[in-house]
gemmi code that builds the backbone of each chain (N, CA, C; Angstrom):
import gemmi

chains = {
    "A": [
        ("MET", (14.326, -10.923, 16.558), (14.325, -10.915, 15.095), (14.263, -9.470, 14.586)),
        ("PRO", (15.087, -9.103, 13.634), (15.088, -7.712, 13.190), (13.785, -7.353, 12.484)),
        ("GLN", (13.347, -6.125, 12.683), (12.174, -5.652, 11.948), (12.653, -4.933, 10.701)),
        ("GLU", (12.912, -5.689, 9.644), (13.510, -5.024, 8.487), (12.513, -4.087, 7.801)),
        ("HIS", (11.232, -4.189, 8.192), (10.275, -3.215, 7.666), (9.648, -2.459, 8.820)),
        ("GLY", (10.498, -2.039, 9.749), (10.034, -1.350, 10.946), (9.764, 0.114, 10.691)),
        ("SER", (9.591, 0.855, 11.767), (9.099, 2.230, 11.674), (10.059, 3.142, 10.917)),
        ("ASN", (11.351, 2.847, 10.940), (12.288, 3.701, 10.214), (12.136, 3.542, 8.703)),
        ("GLN", (11.337, 2.598, 8.290), (11.133, 2.416, 6.852), (9.727, 2.818, 6.424)),
        ("CYS", (8.985, 3.477, 7.328), (7.609, 3.764, 6.947), (7.558, 4.775, 5.818)),
        ("HIS", (8.595, 5.618, 5.687), (8.636, 6.536, 4.551), (8.885, 5.780, 3.259)),
        ("ALA", (9.755, 4.779, 3.328), (9.986, 3.956, 2.142), (8.681, 3.289, 1.727)),
        ("ARG", (7.888, 2.936, 2.711), (6.604, 2.304, 2.411), (5.672, 3.275, 1.711)),
        ("GLU", (5.692, 4.523, 2.201), (4.877, 5.567, 1.572), (5.307, 5.754, 0.112)),
        ("MET", (6.618, 5.674, -0.103), (7.170, 5.767, -1.448), (6.667, 4.605, -2.301)),
        ("LEU", (6.626, 3.418, -1.695), (6.164, 2.247, -2.430), (4.718, 2.385, -2.872)),
        ("ASP", (3.927, 3.141, -2.103), (2.551, 3.364, -2.534), (2.511, 3.992, -3.912)),
        ("ARG", (3.481, 4.864, -4.163), (3.509, 5.532, -5.461), (4.129, 4.617, -6.511)),
        ("VAL", (5.333, 4.136, -6.213), (6.049, 3.331, -7.205), (5.277, 2.046, -7.504)),
        ("GLY", (4.563, 1.557, -6.493), (3.835, 0.312, -6.681), (2.482, 0.505, -7.341)),
        ("ASP", (1.970, 1.717, -7.354), (0.662, 1.959, -7.957), (0.679, 1.615, -9.441)),
        ("LYS", (-0.286, 0.829, -9.890), (-0.226, 0.345, -11.275), (-0.282, 1.482, -12.295)),
        ("TRP", (-1.096, 2.508, -12.030), (-1.185, 3.607, -13.002), (0.131, 4.362, -13.072)),
        ("SER", (0.757, 4.560, -11.910), (2.067, 5.224, -11.923), (3.071, 4.414, -12.720)),
        ("VAL", (3.041, 3.091, -12.523), (3.958, 2.224, -13.263), (3.738, 2.382, -14.766)),
        ("TYR", (2.483, 2.394, -15.191), (2.212, 2.505, -16.628), (2.593, 3.875, -17.181)),
        ("VAL", (2.291, 4.928, -16.402), (2.636, 6.273, -16.879), (4.153, 6.403, -17.003)),
        ("ILE", (4.886, 5.940, -15.990), (6.350, 6.009, -16.062), (6.852, 5.186, -17.251)),
        ("HIS", (6.233, 4.013, -17.460), (6.647, 3.160, -18.575), (6.474, 3.865, -19.922)),
        ("VAL", (5.363, 4.559, -20.113), (5.149, 5.315, -21.356), (6.198, 6.412, -21.484)),
        ("LEU", (6.476, 7.108, -20.381), (7.446, 8.211, -20.446), (8.865, 7.691, -20.706)),
        ("VAL", (9.191, 6.508, -20.164), (10.486, 5.891, -20.461), (10.615, 5.686, -21.969)),
        ("ASN", (9.540, 5.179, -22.582), (9.600, 4.834, -23.999), (9.419, 6.032, -24.920)),
        ("ALA", (8.604, 6.995, -24.496), (8.204, 8.061, -25.411), (8.922, 9.376, -25.146)),
        ("GLY", (9.587, 9.513, -24.010), (10.239, 10.783, -23.707), (9.227, 11.808, -23.228)),
        ("THR", (9.070, 12.867, -24.003), (8.170, 13.957, -23.647), (6.807, 13.747, -24.306)),
        ("VAL", (5.753, 13.843, -23.502), (4.422, 13.495, -24.000), (3.403, 14.505, -23.477)),
        ("ARG", (2.424, 14.828, -24.326), (1.326, 15.696, -23.886), (0.248, 14.865, -23.198)),
        ("PHE", (-0.608, 15.578, -22.455), (-1.609, 14.890, -21.642), (-2.471, 13.917, -22.459)),
        ("ASN", (-3.002, 14.411, -23.574), (-3.912, 13.554, -24.341), (-3.206, 12.378, -25.007)),
        ("GLU", (-1.949, 12.583, -25.407), (-1.130, 11.481, -25.921), (-0.977, 10.409, -24.848)),
        ("LEU", (-0.633, 10.884, -23.639), (-0.428, 9.975, -22.511), (-1.710, 9.189, -22.249)),
        ("ARG", (-2.819, 9.904, -22.277), (-4.094, 9.248, -21.991), (-4.392, 8.178, -23.034)),
        ("SER", (-4.074, 8.463, -24.303), (-4.377, 7.482, -25.348), (-3.434, 6.288, -25.275)),
        ("ARG", (-2.285, 6.459, -24.647), (-1.320, 5.359, -24.555), (-1.526, 4.495, -23.321)),
        ("VAL", (-2.272, 4.971, -22.365), (-2.586, 4.174, -21.180), (-4.081, 3.889, -21.213)),
        ("ASP", (-4.432, 2.868, -21.979), (-5.832, 2.571, -22.235), (-6.548, 2.238, -20.930)),
        ("GLY", (-7.705, 2.849, -20.743), (-8.510, 2.514, -19.574), (-8.361, 3.510, -18.441)),
        ("ILE", (-7.366, 4.382, -18.527), (-7.199, 5.360, -17.456), (-8.163, 6.529, -17.711)),
        ("SER", (-8.824, 6.987, -16.657), (-9.738, 8.121, -16.801), (-8.935, 9.416, -16.767)),
        ("GLN", (-9.559, 10.469, -17.272), (-8.903, 11.781, -17.252), (-8.557, 12.164, -15.815)),
        ("ARG", (-9.503, 11.917, -14.917), (-9.310, 12.259, -13.508), (-8.144, 11.465, -12.898)),
        ("MET", (-8.101, 10.158, -13.176), (-7.046, 9.323, -12.594), (-5.685, 9.696, -13.157)),
        ("LEU", (-5.638, 10.034, -14.460), (-4.357, 10.456, -15.046), (-3.900, 11.776, -14.416)),
        ("THR", (-4.837, 12.685, -14.201), (-4.497, 13.959, -13.548), (-3.936, 13.722, -12.152)),
        ("VAL", (-4.621, 12.880, -11.381), (-4.185, 12.590, -10.007), (-2.826, 11.893, -10.013)),
        ("THR", (-2.653, 10.945, -10.925), (-1.391, 10.197, -11.009), (-0.234, 11.125, -11.362)),
        ("LEU", (-0.447, 11.982, -12.364), (0.611, 12.914, -12.786), (0.955, 13.898, -11.674)),
        ("ARG", (-0.068, 14.366, -10.952), (0.191, 15.306, -9.864), (1.033, 14.645, -8.774)),
        ("GLY", (0.708, 13.397, -8.455), (1.482, 12.665, -7.450), (2.923, 12.445, -7.898)),
        ("LEU", (3.096, 12.097, -9.161), (4.442, 11.857, -9.690), (5.244, 13.155, -9.742)),
        ("GLU", (4.559, 14.256, -10.049), (5.236, 15.556, -10.076), (5.638, 15.951, -8.653)),
        ("ARG", (4.739, 15.733, -7.703), (5.032, 16.087, -6.307), (6.217, 15.265, -5.777)),
        ("ASP", (6.310, 14.022, -6.210), (7.419, 13.160, -5.772), (8.730, 13.471, -6.487)),
        ("GLY", (8.683, 14.393, -7.442), (9.891, 14.751, -8.163), (10.273, 13.746, -9.236)),
        ("LEU", (9.313, 12.922, -9.661), (9.612, 11.904, -10.668), (9.268, 12.379, -12.082)),
        ("VAL", (8.330, 13.300, -12.160), (7.865, 13.801, -13.452), (7.902, 15.320, -13.433)),
        ("VAL", (8.301, 15.919, -14.555), (8.275, 17.376, -14.669), (7.202, 17.775, -15.685)),
        ("ARG", (6.469, 18.815, -15.331), (5.368, 19.323, -16.150), (5.803, 20.677, -16.682)),
        ("THR", (5.776, 20.832, -18.005), (6.198, 22.093, -18.617), (5.026, 22.699, -19.371)),
        ("VAL", (4.723, 23.951, -19.056), (3.633, 24.667, -19.718), (4.231, 25.653, -20.708)),
        ("PHE", (3.854, 25.533, -21.986), (4.312, 26.462, -23.006), (3.239, 27.521, -23.234)),
        ("PRO", (3.629, 28.794, -23.179), (2.634, 29.865, -23.261), (2.129, 30.068, -24.684)),
        ("GLU", (1.366, 29.089, -25.145), (0.765, 29.198, -26.466), (-0.749, 29.323, -26.276)),
        ("VAL", (-1.466, 29.502, -27.380), (-2.928, 29.523, -27.316), (-3.448, 28.438, -28.242)),
        ("PRO", (-4.069, 27.347, -27.702), (-4.219, 27.073, -26.272), (-2.893, 26.631, -25.668)),
        ("PRO", (-2.715, 26.740, -24.353), (-1.436, 26.383, -23.732), (-1.077, 24.925, -24.001)),
        ("ARG", (0.197, 24.687, -24.287), (0.671, 23.325, -24.490), (1.339, 22.869, -23.183)),
        ("VAL", (0.969, 21.695, -22.716), (1.518, 21.162, -21.467), (2.161, 19.818, -21.758)),
        ("GLU", (3.431, 19.686, -21.387), (4.146, 18.439, -21.670), (4.693, 17.829, -20.389)),
        ("TYR", (4.749, 16.510, -20.392), (5.240, 15.759, -19.243), (6.447, 14.921, -19.645)),
        ("ALA", (7.411, 14.846, -18.745), (8.592, 14.008, -18.987), (9.140, 13.534, -17.649)),
        ("LEU", (9.951, 12.510, -17.667), (10.604, 12.064, -16.441), (11.698, 13.045, -16.038)),
        ("THR", (11.859, 13.270, -14.756), (13.022, 13.989, -14.245), (14.205, 13.014, -14.216)),
        ("PRO", (15.412, 13.504, -13.952), (16.532, 12.564, -13.770), (16.237, 11.534, -12.668)),
        ("LEU", (15.579, 11.977, -11.571), (15.216, 11.029, -10.513), (14.232, 9.974, -11.027)),
        ("GLY", (13.218, 10.441, -11.765), (12.246, 9.503, -12.331), (12.903, 8.513, -13.282)),
        ("SER", (13.919, 8.986, -14.012), (14.602, 8.113, -14.973), (15.360, 6.980, -14.285)),
        ("THR", (15.703, 7.159, -13.012), (16.398, 6.075, -12.308), (15.466, 4.882, -12.063)),
        ("LEU", (14.154, 5.082, -12.290), (13.197, 3.980, -12.113), (13.004, 3.158, -13.384)),
        ("ASP", (13.665, 3.541, -14.478), (13.316, 2.930, -15.763), (13.455, 1.408, -15.773)),
        ("GLN", (14.582, 0.921, -15.251), (14.776, -0.534, -15.300), (13.777, -1.269, -14.404)),
        ("LEU", (13.520, -0.721, -13.210), (12.567, -1.365, -12.311), (11.165, -1.415, -12.907)),
        ("VAL", (10.748, -0.282, -13.470), (9.395, -0.202, -14.018), (9.256, -1.105, -15.244)),
        ("CYS", (10.240, -1.066, -16.121), (10.193, -1.952, -17.289), (10.254, -3.410, -16.838)),
        ("GLY", (11.032, -3.675, -15.789), (11.108, -5.033, -15.253), (9.769, -5.518, -14.729)),
        ("LEU", (9.039, -4.640, -14.040), (7.717, -5.013, -13.516), (6.735, -5.310, -14.647)),
        ("VAL", (6.735, -4.430, -15.659), (5.812, -4.627, -16.777), (6.175, -5.910, -17.534)),
        ("THR", (7.462, -6.118, -17.761), (7.906, -7.317, -18.485), (7.577, -8.578, -17.696)),
        ("TRP", (7.852, -8.542, -16.380), (7.563, -9.713, -15.541), (6.068, -10.050, -15.595)),
        ("SER", (5.249, -9.004, -15.456), (3.805, -9.227, -15.428), (3.313, -9.847, -16.729)),
        ("GLY", (3.847, -9.366, -17.849), (3.459, -9.937, -19.125), (3.968, -11.359, -19.301)),
        ("ALA", (5.229, -11.594, -18.906), (5.876, -12.881, -19.168), (5.294, -14.011, -18.326)),
        ("HIS", (4.906, -13.711, -17.091), (4.493, -14.781, -16.179), (2.983, -14.894, -16.029)),
        ("LEU", (2.271, -14.148, -16.865), (0.824, -14.154, -16.765), (0.199, -15.545, -16.903)),
        ("PRO", (0.655, -16.374, -17.876), (0.039, -17.702, -18.002), (0.190, -18.537, -16.729)),
        ("GLU", (1.358, -18.456, -16.087), (1.572, -19.212, -14.849), (0.662, -18.711, -13.735)),
        ("VAL", (0.513, -17.387, -13.670), (-0.339, -16.806, -12.632), (-1.801, -17.187, -12.881)),
        ("ASP", (-2.223, -17.120, -14.142), (-3.592, -17.494, -14.473), (-3.865, -18.947, -14.102)),
        ("ALA", (-2.892, -19.816, -14.388), (-3.056, -21.243, -14.069), (-3.133, -21.449, -12.564)),
        ("ALA", (-2.296, -20.737, -11.823), (-2.309, -20.852, -10.364), (-3.642, -20.378, -9.796)),
        ("ARG", (-4.167, -19.283, -10.345), (-5.451, -18.758, -9.871), (-6.583, -19.741, -10.128)),
        ("ALA", (-6.569, -20.326, -11.329), (-7.621, -21.283, -11.663), (-7.568, -22.488, -10.722)),
        ("ALA", (-6.354, -22.984, -10.449), (-6.195, -24.135, -9.555), (-6.646, -23.782, -8.137)),
        ("TYR", (-6.305, -22.592, -7.701), (-6.690, -22.136, -6.354), (-8.210, -22.048, -6.238)),
        ("ASP", (-8.839, -21.505, -7.286), (-10.283, -21.296, -7.233), (-11.035, -22.617, -7.257)),
        ("VAL", (-10.477, -23.610, -7.961), (-11.093, -24.939, -7.951), (-11.015, -25.526, -6.541)),
        ("ARG", (-9.883, -25.294, -5.893), (-9.662, -25.903, -4.582), (-10.421, -25.185, -3.461)),
        ("TYR", (-10.391, -23.872, -3.496), (-10.924, -23.111, -2.354), (-12.172, -22.301, -2.701)),
        ("GLY", (-12.546, -22.263, -3.982), (-13.626, -21.360, -4.392), (-13.040, -20.008, -4.699)),
        ("ARG", (-13.687, -19.308, -5.600), (-13.184, -17.996, -6.019), (-13.342, -17.002, -4.875)),
        ("PRO", (-12.259, -16.274, -4.534), (-12.372, -15.304, -3.433), (-13.321, -14.177, -3.803)),
        ("THR", (-14.028, -13.679, -2.797), (-14.981, -12.603, -3.058), (-14.317, -11.257, -2.845)),
    ],
    "B": [
        ("MET", (-0.828, 6.070, -32.945), (0.130, 5.782, -31.868), (-0.221, 4.447, -31.205)),
        ("PRO", (0.764, 3.588, -30.977), (0.431, 2.281, -30.416), (-0.069, 2.409, -28.983)),
        ("GLN", (-0.998, 1.551, -28.619), (-1.462, 1.518, -27.230), (-0.681, 0.453, -26.490)),
        ("GLU", (0.497, 0.811, -26.005), (1.327, -0.234, -25.401), (0.732, -0.746, -24.093)),
        ("HIS", (-0.259, -0.002, -23.572), (-0.962, -0.519, -22.395), (-2.423, -0.715, -22.706)),
        ("GLY", (-2.676, -1.292, -23.865), (-4.035, -1.487, -24.333), (-4.679, -2.717, -23.725)),
        ("SER", (-5.801, -3.106, -24.299), (-6.645, -4.121, -23.677), (-5.963, -5.483, -23.571)),
        ("ASN", (-5.032, -5.772, -24.488), (-4.366, -7.071, -24.408), (-3.415, -7.133, -23.216)),
        ("GLN", (-3.234, -6.012, -22.564), (-2.360, -6.008, -21.390), (-3.132, -5.816, -20.099)),
        ("CYS", (-4.459, -5.932, -20.161), (-5.209, -5.618, -18.951), (-4.976, -6.687, -17.891)),
        ("HIS", (-4.616, -7.905, -18.308), (-4.280, -8.920, -17.316), (-2.957, -8.606, -16.635)),
        ("ALA", (-2.013, -8.091, -17.422), (-0.738, -7.680, -16.836), (-0.993, -6.588, -15.809)),
        ("ARG", (-1.963, -5.771, -16.094), (-2.303, -4.699, -15.166), (-2.880, -5.273, -13.870)),
        ("GLU", (-3.731, -6.282, -14.022), (-4.284, -6.960, -12.845), (-3.151, -7.564, -12.010)),
        ("MET", (-2.161, -8.106, -12.710), (-0.994, -8.667, -12.041), (-0.239, -7.580, -11.290)),
        ("LEU", (-0.135, -6.418, -11.905), (0.576, -5.310, -11.272), (-0.101, -4.864, -9.990)),
        ("ASP", (-1.425, -5.052, -9.917), (-2.110, -4.713, -8.671), (-1.516, -5.496, -7.516)),
        ("ARG", (-1.146, -6.734, -7.793), (-0.577, -7.563, -6.743), (0.884, -7.239, -6.519)),
        ("VAL", (1.648, -7.274, -7.622), (3.087, -7.071, -7.485), (3.383, -5.661, -6.986)),
        ("GLY", (2.524, -4.724, -7.360), (2.747, -3.348, -6.966), (2.233, -3.018, -5.577)),
        ("ASP", (1.375, -3.862, -5.023), (0.846, -3.607, -3.687), (1.965, -3.588, -2.657)),
        ("LYS", (2.000, -2.537, -1.840), (3.149, -2.377, -0.934), (3.264, -3.537, 0.059)),
        ("TRP", (2.139, -4.038, 0.560), (2.235, -5.129, 1.535), (2.762, -6.395, 0.864)),
        ("SER", (2.314, -6.632, -0.352), (2.836, -7.798, -1.072), (4.336, -7.674, -1.287)),
        ("VAL", (4.777, -6.474, -1.646), (6.215, -6.253, -1.849), (6.976, -6.561, -0.565)),
        ("TYR", (6.474, -6.089, 0.567), (7.181, -6.327, 1.825), (7.154, -7.798, 2.233)),
        ("VAL", (6.014, -8.450, 2.058), (5.936, -9.874, 2.413), (6.902, -10.680, 1.545)),
        ("ILE", (6.906, -10.412, 0.236), (7.830, -11.126, -0.653), (9.272, -10.833, -0.245)),
        ("HIS", (9.541, -9.576, 0.106), (10.892, -9.200, 0.508), (11.338, -9.979, 1.749)),
        ("VAL", (10.467, -10.121, 2.729), (10.812, -10.917, 3.920), (11.060, -12.372, 3.533)),
        ("LEU", (10.207, -12.907, 2.670), (10.364, -14.314, 2.278), (11.638, -14.527, 1.457)),
        ("VAL", (12.015, -13.551, 0.651), (13.281, -13.642, -0.081), (14.435, -13.776, 0.911)),
        ("ASN", (14.392, -12.966, 1.968), (15.499, -12.937, 2.922), (15.450, -14.073, 3.933)),
        ("ALA", (14.249, -14.475, 4.312), (14.111, -15.402, 5.443), (13.802, -16.832, 5.014)),
        ("GLY", (13.415, -17.034, 3.758), (13.068, -18.384, 3.332), (11.688, -18.758, 3.832)),
        ("THR", (11.625, -19.759, 4.701), (10.348, -20.258, 5.217), (10.027, -19.583, 6.545)),
        ("VAL", (8.805, -19.049, 6.652), (8.448, -18.243, 7.817), (7.027, -18.576, 8.258)),
        ("ARG", (6.815, -18.596, 9.579), (5.467, -18.796, 10.117), (4.723, -17.472, 10.162)),
        ("PHE", (3.395, -17.578, 10.270), (2.541, -16.391, 10.210), (2.976, -15.316, 11.199)),
        ("ASN", (3.148, -15.694, 12.453), (3.458, -14.687, 13.470), (4.850, -14.073, 13.296)),
        ("GLU", (5.794, -14.895, 12.813), (7.116, -14.375, 12.461), (6.995, -13.306, 11.387)),
        ("LEU", (6.218, -13.653, 10.362), (6.014, -12.750, 9.233), (5.393, -11.441, 9.721)),
        ("ARG", (4.417, -11.594, 10.596), (3.734, -10.398, 11.096), (4.698, -9.497, 11.871)),
        ("SER", (5.582, -10.127, 12.652), (6.514, -9.314, 13.445), (7.577, -8.660, 12.561)),
        ("ARG", (7.813, -9.229, 11.385), (8.837, -8.662, 10.502), (8.291, -7.594, 9.568)),
        ("VAL", (6.987, -7.517, 9.429), (6.392, -6.463, 8.609), (5.619, -5.558, 9.556)),
        ("ASP", (6.351, -4.651, 10.164), (5.780, -3.798, 11.207), (4.635, -2.965, 10.652)),
        ("GLY", (3.533, -2.944, 11.383), (2.424, -2.090, 10.983), (1.345, -2.829, 10.215)),
        ("ILE", (1.625, -4.059, 9.781), (0.599, -4.805, 9.052), (-0.346, -5.441, 10.066)),
        ("SER", (-1.640, -5.360, 9.799), (-2.617, -5.981, 10.695), (-2.725, -7.470, 10.375)),
        ("GLN", (-3.248, -8.220, 11.351), (-3.442, -9.654, 11.138), (-4.328, -9.897, 9.921)),
        ("ARG", (-5.391, -9.102, 9.829), (-6.325, -9.230, 8.721), (-5.646, -8.937, 7.367)),
        ("MET", (-4.866, -7.860, 7.314), (-4.217, -7.481, 6.057), (-3.164, -8.525, 5.658)),
        ("LEU", (-2.456, -9.068, 6.654), (-1.474, -10.105, 6.338), (-2.165, -11.357, 5.806)),
        ("THR", (-3.292, -11.708, 6.409), (-4.062, -12.866, 5.931), (-4.509, -12.660, 4.486)),
        ("VAL", (-5.063, -11.479, 4.207), (-5.550, -11.177, 2.854), (-4.393, -11.168, 1.852)),
        ("THR", (-3.274, -10.560, 2.260), (-2.102, -10.477, 1.366), (-1.576, -11.869, 1.043)),
        ("LEU", (-1.441, -12.709, 2.086), (-0.925, -14.068, 1.870), (-1.868, -14.884, 0.995)),
        ("ARG", (-3.162, -14.701, 1.200), (-4.128, -15.456, 0.397), (-4.013, -15.053, -1.066)),
        ("GLY", (-3.868, -13.761, -1.322), (-3.704, -13.278, -2.697), (-2.432, -13.811, -3.330)),
        ("LEU", (-1.349, -13.808, -2.568), (-0.072, -14.288, -3.092), (-0.114, -15.791, -3.340)),
        ("GLU", (-0.828, -16.512, -2.468), (-0.972, -17.958, -2.666), (-1.809, -18.233, -3.913)),
        ("ARG", (-2.893, -17.481, -4.072), (-3.766, -17.662, -5.239), (-3.012, -17.378, -6.541)),
        ("ASP", (-2.126, -16.402, -6.518), (-1.346, -16.060, -7.709), (-0.207, -17.047, -7.969)),
        ("GLY", (-0.018, -17.996, -7.053), (1.042, -18.979, -7.247), (2.418, -18.458, -6.866)),
        ("LEU", (2.463, -17.378, -6.090), (3.751, -16.784, -5.717), (4.240, -17.297, -4.367)),
        ("VAL", (3.290, -17.715, -3.527), (3.617, -18.179, -2.177), (2.962, -19.537, -1.948)),
        ("VAL", (3.670, -20.419, -1.269), (3.090, -21.720, -0.914), (2.902, -21.778, 0.608)),
        ("ARG", (1.744, -22.299, 1.007), (1.368, -22.398, 2.410), (1.382, -23.875, 2.777)),
        ("THR", (2.162, -24.238, 3.793), (2.255, -25.634, 4.193), (1.744, -25.792, 5.620)),
        ("VAL", (0.805, -26.708, 5.806), (0.248, -26.973, 7.130), (0.828, -28.275, 7.648)),
        ("PHE", (1.472, -28.230, 8.823), (2.012, -29.429, 9.442), (1.022, -29.922, 10.500)),
        ("PRO", (0.671, -31.196, 10.443), (-0.366, -31.725, 11.343), (0.160, -31.925, 12.758)),
        ("GLU", (0.402, -30.824, 13.428), (0.847, -30.864, 14.814), (-0.262, -30.263, 15.675)),
        ("VAL", (-0.064, -30.312, 17.001), (-1.015, -29.661, 17.891), (-0.259, -28.622, 18.709)),
        ("PRO", (-0.523, -27.324, 18.511), (-1.423, -26.749, 17.496), (-0.794, -26.841, 16.122)),
        ("PRO", (-1.602, -26.777, 15.053), (-1.071, -26.926, 13.702), (-0.012, -25.861, 13.401)),
        ("ARG", (1.057, -26.277, 12.751), (2.087, -25.335, 12.343), (1.844, -24.990, 10.871)),
        ("VAL", (1.846, -23.712, 10.556), (1.611, -23.260, 9.178), (2.801, -22.416, 8.739)),
        ("GLU", (3.402, -22.803, 7.636), (4.573, -22.073, 7.149), (4.354, -21.548, 5.732)),
        ("TYR", (4.972, -20.423, 5.475), (4.872, -19.770, 4.170), (6.258, -19.634, 3.546)),
        ("ALA", (6.307, -19.836, 2.232), (7.568, -19.663, 1.503), (7.244, -19.255, 0.068)),
        ("LEU", (8.219, -18.700, -0.630), (8.031, -18.394, -2.045), (8.021, -19.671, -2.871)),
        ("THR", (7.182, -19.702, -3.888), (7.256, -20.763, -4.892), (8.406, -20.424, -5.847)),
        ("PRO", (8.764, -21.355, -6.740), (9.760, -20.997, -7.765), (9.324, -19.775, -8.581)),
        ("LEU", (8.021, -19.677, -8.897), (7.534, -18.494, -9.610), (7.723, -17.237, -8.766)),
        ("GLY", (7.359, -17.310, -7.484), (7.534, -16.161, -6.600), (8.995, -15.748, -6.494)),
        ("SER", (9.874, -16.735, -6.530), (11.308, -16.441, -6.411), (11.841, -15.656, -7.607)),
        ("THR", (11.144, -15.738, -8.742), (11.604, -14.970, -9.909), (11.394, -13.469, -9.698)),
        ("LEU", (10.647, -13.100, -8.658), (10.432, -11.684, -8.358), (11.496, -11.098, -7.446)),
        ("ASP", (12.437, -11.925, -6.987), (13.320, -11.456, -5.913), (14.088, -10.182, -6.269)),
        ("GLN", (14.665, -10.149, -7.465), (15.460, -8.962, -7.812), (14.599, -7.716, -7.964)),
        ("LEU", (13.426, -7.880, -8.588), (12.537, -6.731, -8.763), (12.078, -6.176, -7.423)),
        ("VAL", (11.675, -7.083, -6.528), (11.161, -6.653, -5.232), (12.257, -6.016, -4.385)),
        ("CYS", (13.412, -6.633, -4.368), (14.529, -6.035, -3.621), (14.927, -4.707, -4.252)),
        ("GLY", (14.844, -4.629, -5.583), (15.149, -3.384, -6.268), (14.188, -2.268, -5.878)),
        ("LEU", (12.914, -2.596, -5.760), (11.916, -1.600, -5.353), (12.167, -1.104, -3.937)),
        ("VAL", (12.426, -2.045, -3.032), (12.666, -1.673, -1.637), (13.942, -0.836, -1.532)),
        ("THR", (14.987, -1.263, -2.233), (16.257, -0.530, -2.201), (16.100, 0.871, -2.791)),
        ("TRP", (15.419, 0.955, -3.948), (15.201, 2.257, -4.575), (14.464, 3.189, -3.628)),
        ("SER", (13.393, 2.674, -3.021), (12.572, 3.504, -2.139), (13.385, 4.027, -0.965)),
        ("GLY", (14.235, 3.179, -0.406), (15.074, 3.615, 0.706), (16.127, 4.614, 0.248)),
        ("ALA", (16.755, 4.341, -0.903), (17.893, 5.143, -1.353), (17.482, 6.546, -1.787)),
        ("HIS", (16.314, 6.662, -2.420), (15.945, 7.943, -3.014), (14.971, 8.742, -2.165)),
        ("LEU", (14.739, 8.266, -0.946), (13.777, 8.935, -0.088), (14.109, 10.399, 0.173)),
        ("PRO", (15.380, 10.760, 0.445), (15.669, 12.179, 0.693), (15.304, 13.068, -0.494)),
        ("GLU", (15.576, 12.598, -1.709), (15.244, 13.384, -2.893), (13.734, 13.546, -3.044)),
        ("VAL", (13.008, 12.448, -2.762), (11.553, 12.509, -2.878), (10.979, 13.442, -1.815)),
        ("ASP", (11.494, 13.343, -0.594), (11.024, 14.236, 0.470), (11.265, 15.698, 0.104)),
        ("ALA", (12.446, 15.983, -0.457), (12.772, 17.356, -0.847), (11.834, 17.832, -1.953)),
        ("ALA", (11.550, 16.955, -2.918), (10.649, 17.322, -4.011), (9.248, 17.596, -3.479)),
        ("ARG", (8.795, 16.774, -2.541), (7.458, 16.971, -1.976), (7.370, 18.291, -1.228)),
        ("ALA", (8.404, 18.591, -0.449), (8.394, 19.837, 0.311), (8.353, 21.035, -0.641)),
        ("ALA", (9.150, 20.979, -1.715), (9.180, 22.086, -2.677), (7.827, 22.230, -3.375)),
        ("TYR", (7.223, 21.104, -3.719), (5.914, 21.126, -4.384), (4.864, 21.746, -3.466)),
        ("ASP", (4.905, 21.339, -2.192), (3.884, 21.811, -1.255), (4.024, 23.302, -0.980)),
        ("VAL", (5.268, 23.806, -1.000), (5.464, 25.246, -0.834), (4.853, 25.976, -2.036)),
        ("ARG", (5.034, 25.389, -3.206), (4.605, 26.061, -4.426), (3.088, 25.979, -4.649)),
        ("TYR", (2.539, 24.791, -4.395), (1.128, 24.566, -4.757), (0.227, 24.337, -3.542)),
        ("GLY", (0.797, 24.245, -2.363), (0.008, 23.852, -1.184), (-0.049, 22.343, -1.097)),
        ("ARG", (-0.157, 21.863, 0.110), (-0.159, 20.420, 0.336), (-1.439, 19.819, -0.222)),
        ("PRO", (-1.321, 18.774, -1.052), (-2.525, 18.169, -1.632), (-3.378, 17.525, -0.529)),
        ("THR", (-4.677, 17.599, -0.716), (-5.585, 17.028, 0.289), (-5.898, 15.583, -0.052)),
    ],
}
model = gemmi.Model(1)
for chain_id, residues in chains.items():
    chain = gemmi.Chain(chain_id)
    for i, (resn, *xyz) in enumerate(residues, 1):
        res = gemmi.Residue()
        res.name, res.seqid = resn, gemmi.SeqId(i, " ")
        for name, pos in zip(("N", "CA", "C"), xyz):
            atom = gemmi.Atom()
            atom.name, atom.element = name, gemmi.Element(name[0])
            atom.pos, atom.b_iso = gemmi.Position(*pos), 0.0
            res.add_atom(atom)
        chain.add_residue(res)
    model.add_chain(chain)
structure = gemmi.Structure()
structure.add_model(model)
structure.setup_entities()
């Protein structure tokens, strides 16, 4: 049987860690919709994300070449974030994930409730 | 500014934890391609996943109503896994994620190398 997720795909898996990370998905989703955004704007648009987690998420996305960070030499310095052309190729997938999650939530909630009645709530 | 990822979407975010999890993506991807699969088949097709992690992943997917587990009363018992109709609605998104990750890996690797030269490899 073929190992379609064998060792030659372990890099793709590493990539999935980023693309699949929920905070990355939300940050990319905001950038898809808003274009260029400053750090504090981004933070206010992704409710619940800590300053530290947003910093870590943005650094990872920048390292992956998905987000570009531009520093304007003003006082105080202005720092803006936007998707790179590579990051923009994720727009449909990311919007699809967010839309799917919102649209199918009632079904998932119902399935979870039924499962928990049958097997007990997982710890 | 609207909080498009505000508190009314925190359940969607919980959903993204599952859909975005790399092991869940790979398990769903195998089930999309293979249809009905037994535990050990699944394990051999997702190289690198531990028995424990596969068990936890399948339980989460079953609880979310994305995967159905069928036990056949044989000796030894046969247990098969397949996508539910709800799980099947993820097929394009999941295949899209896997395809994207494979296709854009060289660009991501190049971006990471350039970032690490500039800023040092993140710890």
